[in-house]
C-alpha positions in Angstrom: 27.0 36.4 91.8 24.5 33.6 92.3 26.0 30.1 92.9 23.8 27.3 91.8 26.2 24.5 90.8 27.9 21.6 92.5 31.4 22.1 91.1 33.2 19.6 88.9 34.4 16.1 89.2 37.8 15.3 90.5 39.1 17.0 93.7 36.7 17.3 96.6 34.4 14.4 95.8 33.9 13.6 99.4 32.6 17.1 100.3 31.0 17.8 96.9 29.7 21.3 96.5 30.4 22.2 100.1 33.9 23.4 99.2 32.5 25.8 96.5 29.9 27.2 98.9 32.2 27.7 101.9 34.9 29.2 99.6 32.4 31.6 98.1 31.1 32.6 101.6 34.7 33.2 102.8 35.8 35.1 99.6 32.7 37.4 99.6 34.4 39.7 102.2 37.1 40.5 99.7 34.9 40.7 96.5 33.4 43.9 95.1 30.1 42.2 94.8 27.7 40.1 96.8 27.7 36.3 96.6 24.2 34.8 97.0 23.4 31.1 97.8 19.8 30.6 96.7 17.7 28.4 98.9 14.2 27.1 98.1 11.6 27.3 100.9 9.1 24.5 100.6 5.5 25.6 100.6 2.3 23.8 99.7 1.2 26.5 97.3 4.4 26.3 95.4 4.3 22.5 95.1 0.6 22.7 94.0 1.4 25.3 91.3 4.4 23.2 90.1 2.2 20.1 89.9 -0.4 22.1 87.9 2.3 23.3 85.5 3.5 19.7 85.0 0.0 18.3 84.6 -0.9 20.9 82.0 2.3 20.2 80.0 3.7 23.7 80.4 6.7 22.3 82.3 8.4 19.1 81.2 11.3 17.2 82.7 14.4 16.8 80.5 15.9 13.4 81.2 19.3 12.6 79.8 19.4 9.0 80.9 17.9 6.5 83.3 19.7 3.8 85.3 18.2 0.9 87.2 18.8 1.0 91.0 21.5 -1.7 90.6 23.6 0.6 88.4 23.5 3.6 90.8 27.3 3.7 90.9 27.4 4.0 87.1 24.9 6.8 87.2 27.0 8.8 89.7 30.1 8.2 87.5 28.1 9.4 84.5 27.1 12.6 86.3 30.6 13.2 87.8 32.3 13.0 84.4 30.0 15.8 83.2 28.4 13.9 80.3 24.9 14.5 81.6 23.0 17.1 79.5 19.8 16.9 81.6 18.7 15.0 84.7 19.8 11.5 85.4 17.2 9.3 86.9 17.5 6.1 89.0 14.6 3.8 88.5 13.2 1.5 91.2 11.1 -1.5 90.1 
């Protein structure tokens, strides 16, 4: 099993996805399969390749909604209530 989410809104808002990750790490001893927590390793070559893919149009960002900096709290509420279907962006002007 590969964990790649942050959980759901409601309980555990203070620790966020930490509860999910710690719980999975503890439970893995008793499960008949391995639990993997993927971690990205930053590398210049990877970032350059990603930039090339974006510049060529092969990769596009999917943005659900944008919020101005002053409405950051509303943006977090929007994400926590699971309405976001893509990325939510905070704009700074």
